[in-house]
C-alpha positions in Angstrom: 117.9 137.9 103.8 116.6 137.2 100.3 118.6 135.1 98.0 118.3 135.8 94.3 118.5 132.6 92.1 119.0 133.4 88.4 118.0 130.9 85.7 119.2 131.3 82.2 116.8 131.0 79.3 116.3 132.2 75.7 119.6 130.5 74.6 121.3 131.9 71.6 122.1 128.5 70.4 118.8 126.9 71.1 120.5 124.2 72.8 118.6 124.9 76.1 115.0 125.6 75.1 112.7 127.9 77.1 110.6 124.9 77.9 113.3 123.4 80.0 114.1 126.6 81.8 110.5 126.6 82.8 110.9 122.9 84.2 113.7 124.1 86.2 111.9 127.3 87.5 109.0 125.1 88.4 111.2 122.5 90.3 113.0 125.2 92.1 109.5 126.5 93.3 108.9 122.9 94.7 111.9 123.3 97.1 112.1 127.0 98.0 110.3 126.6 101.3 113.1 124.3 102.4 115.8 127.1 102.2 114.1 130.3 103.1 113.2 133.3 101.1 114.2 133.0 97.5 113.5 135.1 94.5 113.5 133.4 91.2 114.6 135.3 88.2 114.6 134.3 84.6 117.5 135.9 82.7 118.7 136.0 79.2 121.5 133.6 78.1 125.0 134.6 79.3 126.9 132.1 77.4 129.9 133.6 75.7 131.5 130.8 74.0 128.7 128.3 73.1 126.2 126.8 75.2 127.0 124.4 77.9 123.5 123.9 79.2 121.4 125.8 81.5 123.2 128.0 83.9 122.0 128.7 87.5 123.4 131.5 89.7 123.0 131.5 93.4 124.9 133.9 95.5 127.6 134.6 92.8 128.2 130.6 92.4 127.6 129.5 88.8 126.2 125.9 88.1 126.3 125.0 84.5 124.4 122.1 82.7 121.9 121.9 85.2 118.7 119.8 84.7 115.3 120.0 86.5 115.9 116.7 88.0 119.1 117.9 89.7 117.7 120.8 91.5 116.9 119.3 94.9 120.7 118.1 94.9 121.9 121.4 93.8 120.0 123.1 96.6 121.2 120.8 99.2 124.9 121.2 98.0 124.7 125.0 97.9 122.8 125.7 101.1 124.4 122.8 102.9 127.8 124.3 102.4 126.5 127.7 103.9 125.4 126.3 107.2 
């Protein structure tokens, strides 16, 4: 089963630049082999009440304020709970 991971970019407040979103995307690509089939999708900012940092959505779960150096731990936490 393909898991879709959404990574926000194009922040309305410019708090989260596109360059950081690309870093997060690239970091996910480093670890996708470890968790199975994943489709990485860049999306427009979904923030409704001000930016709280990059938002990642995996299986309907939202993770807010994510940095590239937290991706390995995020994947471990998310997929470790599912097993």
